[in-house]
C-alpha positions as CSV (number, residue, x, y, z in Angstrom):
1,M,172.2,114.0,57.6
2,R,173.5,117.2,56.1
3,A,171.7,119.2,58.8
4,T,173.9,121.6,60.7
5,Q,173.6,123.9,63.7
6,N,172.6,127.5,62.8
7,S,175.2,129.8,64.4
8,N,172.6,132.6,64.9
9,A,170.0,130.5,66.6
10,S,169.4,127.1,68.1
11,K,167.7,125.8,65.0
12,I,168.7,122.7,63.0
13,V,169.2,123.8,59.4
14,A,168.3,121.3,56.7
15,L,168.6,121.5,52.9
16,I,165.2,120.7,51.5
17,V,164.1,120.4,47.9
18,Q,160.4,121.0,47.4
19,K,158.5,120.0,44.2
20,Y,155.1,121.5,43.4
21,G,152.9,120.1,40.6
22,G,150.6,121.8,38.2
23,T,147.6,121.9,40.5
24,S,149.7,123.6,43.2
25,M,150.8,126.2,40.6
26,G,147.4,126.5,38.9
27,S,146.6,130.2,39.6
28,P,148.2,133.3,41.0
29,E,146.5,132.7,44.3
30,R,147.9,129.2,44.6
31,I,151.4,130.4,43.6
32,K,151.2,133.0,46.4
33,S,150.2,130.2,48.7
34,V,153.3,128.2,47.7
35,A,155.4,131.2,48.4
36,Q,154.0,131.5,51.9
37,R,154.7,127.9,52.6
38,V,158.3,128.3,51.4
39,A,158.6,131.4,53.6
40,K,157.7,129.3,56.7
41,F,160.5,126.8,55.9
42,K,162.9,129.7,55.4
43,A,161.8,131.2,58.7
44,K,162.9,128.0,60.4
45,G,166.4,128.5,59.0
46,H,166.2,125.8,56.3
47,Q,167.8,126.2,52.9
48,V,165.1,125.6,50.2
49,V,165.2,124.8,46.5
50,V,161.8,124.7,44.8
51,V,161.1,122.8,41.6
52,V,157.9,123.6,39.8
53,S,155.7,122.2,37.0
54,A,153.8,124.3,34.5
55,M,150.3,125.5,35.5
56,S,147.7,122.8,35.5
57,G,146.6,122.1,31.9
58,E,149.3,124.3,30.3
59,T,151.5,121.6,28.9
60,N,148.5,120.0,27.2
61,R,147.5,123.4,25.8
62,L,150.9,123.9,24.3
63,I,151.0,120.4,22.8
64,G,147.6,121.1,21.3
65,L,148.9,124.3,19.7
66,A,151.8,122.4,18.3
67,H,149.5,119.9,16.7
68,E,147.4,122.7,15.2
69,I,150.5,123.8,13.3
70,Q,152.0,120.4,12.5
71,K,150.2,117.1,12.5
72,H,153.3,115.3,13.8
73,P,155.3,118.1,15.6
74,D,159.0,118.0,15.1
75,P,160.4,116.7,18.5
76,R,163.1,119.3,18.9
77,E,160.7,122.2,18.2
78,L,158.0,120.6,20.4
79,D,160.4,120.6,23.3
80,V,161.1,124.3,22.7
81,V,157.3,125.0,22.9
82,I,156.3,122.8,25.9
83,S,159.3,123.9,28.0
84,T,157.9,127.4,28.2
85,G,155.2,126.4,30.7
86,E,157.7,126.0,33.5
87,Q,159.5,129.1,32.5
88,V,156.3,131.1,33.3
89,T,155.8,129.5,36.8
90,I,159.5,129.8,38.0
91,G,159.3,133.6,37.2
92,L,155.9,134.0,38.9
93,L,156.9,132.1,42.0
94,S,160.1,134.0,42.3
95,M,158.1,137.2,42.1
96,A,155.8,136.0,44.8
97,L,158.7,135.0,47.0
98,I,160.4,138.4,46.6
99,D,157.0,140.1,47.3
100,A,156.9,138.0,50.6
101,G,160.2,139.5,51.6
102,L,162.6,136.7,50.5
103,K,165.5,136.7,48.2
104,A,164.8,134.4,45.3
105,K,166.2,133.5,41.9
106,S,164.8,131.4,39.1
107,Y,166.6,129.0,36.7
108,T,165.5,127.2,33.6
109,G,166.8,123.7,33.2
110,A,169.4,124.9,30.8
111,Q,170.6,127.7,33.2
112,V,171.2,125.3,36.0
113,K,172.6,123.3,33.9
114,I,170.7,120.1,33.8
115,L,172.5,118.1,31.1
116,T,170.4,115.4,29.4
117,N,170.8,113.1,26.4
118,N,169.2,114.3,23.1
119,A,166.1,112.1,23.2
120,F,163.6,114.9,22.6
121,T,160.3,114.8,24.5
122,K,161.7,111.9,26.7
123,A,165.2,112.9,27.6
124,R,167.2,111.3,30.5
125,I,169.3,113.3,32.9
126,V,173.0,112.8,32.6
127,S,174.4,115.2,35.1
128,I,173.6,118.4,37.1
129,D,175.9,121.3,37.7
130,E,174.8,122.4,41.1
131,E,177.4,125.2,41.7
132,N,175.2,128.1,41.0
133,I,172.4,126.7,43.2
134,R,174.9,126.2,46.1
135,N,176.2,129.7,45.8
136,D,172.7,131.2,45.8
137,L,171.7,129.1,48.8
138,D,174.8,130.2,50.7
139,E,173.7,133.8,50.0
140,G,170.3,133.1,51.6
141,K,168.3,132.9,48.4
142,V,165.4,130.5,47.6
143,V,166.3,128.9,44.3
144,V,163.4,128.2,42.0
145,V,164.1,125.6,39.2
146,A,162.0,124.7,36.2
147,G,161.1,121.0,36.3
148,F,160.6,118.7,33.3
149,Q,163.4,120.2,31.2
150,G,167.1,120.3,30.6
151,M,169.6,120.8,27.8
152,D,171.7,118.4,25.7
153,E,175.4,118.7,25.0
154,N,174.6,120.7,21.8
155,G,172.6,123.3,23.7
156,N,169.2,122.1,22.6
157,I,166.3,122.4,25.0
158,T,165.0,119.0,26.0
159,T,162.0,117.8,28.1
160,L,161.9,114.7,30.3
161,G,158.5,113.3,29.5
162,R,155.6,112.6,31.8
163,G,156.5,112.9,35.4
164,G,159.6,114.8,34.5
165,S,159.2,117.5,37.2
166,D,159.2,114.8,39.9
167,T,162.4,113.4,38.4
168,T,163.9,116.9,38.3
169,G,163.2,117.4,41.9
170,V,164.7,114.1,43.0
171,A,167.8,114.6,40.7
172,I,168.5,118.0,42.2
173,A,168.1,116.6,45.7
174,A,170.6,113.9,44.8
175,A,173.1,116.3,43.3
176,L,172.9,118.6,46.4
177,G,172.9,115.8,48.9
178,A,169.6,117.2,50.3
179,D,168.2,116.0,53.6
180,E,164.8,115.5,52.0
181,C,162.9,115.9,48.8
182,Q,159.3,116.9,49.4
183,I,156.8,116.2,46.6
184,Y,153.7,118.4,47.1
185,T,150.6,117.0,45.3
186,D,146.8,117.1,45.7
187,V,146.8,114.2,48.2
188,D,148.3,114.2,51.7
189,G,150.4,111.1,51.3
190,V,150.4,107.4,50.2
191,Y,147.4,105.4,51.2
192,T,146.9,101.7,51.8
193,T,144.7,101.9,48.7
194,D,142.6,104.5,46.9
195,P,140.3,106.2,49.5
196,R,137.7,106.8,46.9
197,L,137.3,103.1,46.6
198,V,137.8,102.1,50.2
199,P,136.8,104.9,52.7
200,E,138.7,103.0,55.5
201,A,142.0,103.4,53.6
202,R,144.8,104.8,55.8
203,R,147.6,107.2,55.1
204,L,150.9,105.4,55.6
205,K,153.5,107.2,57.8
206,S,156.3,105.5,55.8
207,I,156.8,103.1,53.0
208,T,159.9,101.6,51.5
209,F,161.3,102.5,48.1
210,E,160.7,98.9,47.0
211,E,157.0,99.0,48.0
212,M,156.5,102.4,46.5
213,L,158.1,101.3,43.2
214,E,155.7,98.3,43.1
215,M,152.7,100.5,44.0
216,A,153.6,103.0,41.3
217,S,154.2,100.3,38.6
218,L,150.9,98.6,39.6
219,G,148.7,101.6,39.2
220,S,149.1,103.9,42.1
221,K,149.2,107.5,40.6
222,V,150.7,109.3,43.6
223,L,154.2,109.3,42.3
224,Q,155.7,108.7,38.8
225,I,157.7,105.5,38.8
226,R,160.7,107.2,37.2
227,S,161.2,109.5,40.1
228,V,160.9,106.7,42.6
229,E,163.5,104.7,40.7
230,F,165.8,107.7,40.7
231,A,165.3,108.3,44.4
232,G,166.0,104.7,45.3
233,K,169.2,104.7,43.1
234,Y,170.6,107.8,44.7
235,K,169.2,107.2,48.3
236,V,167.1,110.4,48.3
237,K,164.5,110.5,51.1
238,L,161.2,111.3,49.6
239,R,158.1,112.7,51.4
240,V,154.7,113.0,49.8
241,L,152.7,116.0,51.2
242,S,149.5,117.9,50.3
243,S,149.9,121.4,49.0
244,F,146.4,122.2,50.2
245,Q,147.0,121.4,53.9
246,E,148.9,123.7,56.2
247,E,150.1,120.9,58.4
248,G,150.8,117.2,58.1
249,E,153.6,114.7,58.0
250,G,152.6,113.1,54.7
251,T,154.3,109.8,53.8
252,L,158.0,109.3,54.0
253,I,159.5,107.0,51.4
254,T,162.7,105.5,52.6
255,F,164.8,102.4,53.0
256,E,163.6,99.4,54.9
257,E,164.3,99.6,58.6
258,N,165.4,96.2,60.0
259,D,164.3,97.1,63.5
260,K,160.7,98.0,62.6
261,M,159.2,95.0,64.3
262,E,155.7,96.4,63.8
263,Q,156.2,96.6,60.0
264,A,152.9,95.4,58.4
265,I,153.1,92.3,56.3
266,I,151.1,94.1,53.6
267,S,151.5,97.8,53.1
268,G,148.9,98.4,50.4
269,I,146.5,97.2,47.7
270,A,147.2,98.5,44.2
271,F,145.0,98.1,41.2
272,N,144.9,98.9,37.5
273,R,141.7,99.1,35.4
274,D,143.7,99.4,32.1
275,E,144.5,95.7,31.6
276,A,143.5,93.7,28.6
277,K,144.2,90.0,28.3
278,I,145.1,88.2,25.1
279,T,145.4,84.4,24.6
280,V,147.1,82.7,21.6
281,L,145.5,79.2,21.5
282,G,147.1,76.0,20.2
283,V,150.6,77.2,19.8
284,P,153.3,74.5,19.0
285,D,155.2,73.7,22.1
286,K,158.8,74.2,20.9
287,P,161.9,76.3,21.6
288,G,161.6,79.9,20.6
289,I,157.8,80.0,20.3
290,A,157.5,82.5,23.2
291,Y,159.7,84.9,21.2
292,Q,157.7,84.3,18.0
293,V,154.6,85.4,19.9
294,I,155.9,88.3,22.0
295,G,158.7,89.5,19.7
296,P,156.4,91.1,17.0
297,V,154.3,92.6,19.8
298,S,157.3,94.2,21.4
299,D,158.6,95.4,18.0
300,A,155.3,97.2,17.6
301,N,156.1,99.2,20.8
302,I,153.4,97.4,22.7
303,D,154.3,96.8,26.4
304,V,153.5,93.3,27.6
305,D,152.9,92.8,31.3
306,M,151.9,89.5,32.8
307,I,152.6,86.3,30.9
308,I,151.5,82.7,31.5
309,Q,151.9,79.6,29.4
310,N,149.9,76.4,29.7
311,V,151.2,73.2,28.0
312,G,148.5,70.7,26.9
313,V,148.8,66.9,26.6
314,D,148.6,67.2,22.8
315,G,152.0,68.9,22.6
316,S,150.5,72.4,22.0
317,T,150.4,75.3,24.4
318,D,148.2,78.3,25.2
319,F,150.0,81.6,25.6
320,S,148.4,84.3,27.6
321,F,149.6,87.8,28.3
322,T,148.3,91.3,29.2
323,V,148.7,94.6,27.5
324,H,147.4,98.1,28.2
325,R,143.8,98.4,27.2
326,N,144.6,101.2,24.7
327,E,146.9,98.8,22.9
328,F,144.4,95.9,22.8
329,N,143.0,96.4,19.3
330,K,146.5,97.0,17.8
331,A,147.9,93.9,19.5
332,M,144.9,91.7,18.4
333,D,145.1,92.9,14.8
334,L,148.9,92.2,14.7
335,L,148.5,88.7,16.2
336,K,145.6,87.6,14.0
337,K,147.1,88.9,10.7
338,T,150.8,88.3,11.2
339,V,151.7,86.0,14.2
340,Q,148.8,83.4,14.0
341,P,149.4,82.3,10.4
342,H,153.2,82.4,10.8
343,I,153.3,80.1,13.9
344,G,150.2,78.0,13.0
345,A,148.2,78.9,16.1
346,R,144.7,77.6,16.3
347,D,143.1,81.0,17.4
348,V,143.7,84.3,19.1
349,V,141.1,85.5,21.7
350,G,141.0,88.5,23.9
351,D,139.2,90.2,26.7
352,N,139.6,94.0,27.2
353,K,137.4,94.0,30.3
354,T,139.9,92.8,32.8
355,A,141.7,94.4,35.8
356,K,144.8,93.8,37.9
357,V,144.8,93.8,41.7
358,S,148.0,93.5,43.7
359,V,149.0,93.1,47.3
360,V,152.3,94.8,48.1
361,G,154.5,94.5,51.2
362,V,158.1,93.9,52.2
363,G,156.7,91.8,55.1
364,M,156.1,89.0,52.6
365,R,159.7,88.1,52.7
366,S,159.4,86.8,56.3
367,H,155.8,85.6,56.3
368,V,154.2,82.6,54.5
369,G,150.7,82.1,53.5
370,I,150.1,85.5,51.9
371,A,149.2,84.0,48.5
372,S,146.8,81.4,49.9
373,K,145.1,84.1,52.1
374,M,144.7,86.3,49.0
375,F,143.3,83.5,46.8
376,R,140.9,82.3,49.6
377,T,139.6,85.8,50.2
378,L,138.8,86.2,46.5
379,A,137.3,82.7,46.2
380,E,134.9,83.4,49.1
381,E,133.5,86.3,47.1
382,G,133.2,84.1,43.9
383,I,135.9,86.1,42.1
384,N,137.7,84.0,39.5
385,I,141.5,84.5,39.1
386,Q,142.5,84.5,35.4
387,M,146.3,85.1,35.8
388,I,148.8,85.2,38.6
389,S,152.2,87.0,38.9
390,T,154.5,87.2,41.9
391,S,157.7,88.9,43.0
392,E,159.5,88.9,46.3
393,I,157.2,91.6,47.7
394,K,154.0,91.5,45.6
395,I,151.3,89.2,44.3
396,S,149.2,90.3,41.3
397,V,146.1,88.7,39.9
398,V,144.1,89.5,36.8
399,I,140.3,89.3,37.3
400,D,137.1,90.4,35.5
401,E,136.8,94.2,35.7
402,K,133.4,94.1,37.2
403,Y,134.8,92.5,40.4
404,L,137.6,95.1,40.8
405,E,136.1,97.3,43.5
406,L,134.8,94.3,45.5
407,A,138.2,92.6,45.3
408,V,140.1,95.7,46.6
409,R,137.6,96.2,49.5
410,V,137.7,92.5,50.7
411,L,141.5,92.3,50.4
412,H,142.0,95.6,52.2
413,K,139.9,94.2,55.1
414,A,141.4,90.7,55.0
415,F,144.9,92.0,55.5
416,D,143.8,94.4,58.3
417,L,144.8,97.5,56.4
418,D,142.0,99.4,58.0
419,Q,143.6,98.9,61.4
420,E,145.8,101.7,62.8
421,S,148.4,99.1,63.9
422,A,148.8,97.9,60.4
């Protein structure tokens, strides 16, 4: 811990990075509310850096303006336009903090400086010069930094893509060696599954980076996967909190604690409605055939998720995989027109009404029978499993979309996730 004893009082001082999303910054009233929350942390003696997104809906509005001017906006100029959303909120929040009696200073990504590569609209952070931030913190200031943006080595403004503000917050916390990076959202933590689907879903007090990474990649929308990857890589403790609740512990995302004997076998049920399944039938079973099927799909920038291959007695194979539902028609068209005639496949069939349901938990490493319990639970409800994928801490299945909600509810109950001791 970086925390030190305050010489003026018996308070433990911590360096905290707080990130507030667009909903939290959605109006002058909400910005003032954020300022009051920050003021409470400062009153406890903590050093605080705040990273903010643009006002809710503002980035989409700016993108819309760009498209009204140019059908395919120039990436460099688009970044110039959409980076302005955060410039507005850092200034407004700094004003609110000053009005609340605090010393505050705002920085754009370029002013920090957050150095990125030059991949406009989807840049990656290379390094952060934290000297100015440290100096300001030592002077008792709250430092307010624009999320989502940086600057390349040629001085061009860049943006980090979707979820970029979360990534900025984590990256600054890593650069400063912060005690904690707090992500304020419209939910009060990470739940065992979506409470809108399962009212008995519980907020988790803690979850490991591995579990959160799986949950994020499998459909949980609480945190962007990129920020979780960054936090795990640089060992930054993350805490998810609600910006609309005065009190609450939220969910701490940290490393697995070996002495947590009460660790639940399964931490959560994730799901994704956006799956579409494609099967290439009657493919010759020979070396290189998987690449001949998947290669052209990948070259068309279509992400492939789960893959299974079934070899028949006649020497042919059926090749099934899933893609995002938005890419279904594009993938089917490519396979039918290009891949099928090239490899001599018998047919290409697809189903864009499928969904993926996953059980996630580090406890799987030390417990057997998780898969059989999952499959038995679904079988008892008459839910057919079309595809299966596993990793060390997760099991995913593809099922008919109409059974998604039922599957999530029965699995949540079967693994005792509605119990407080879970």
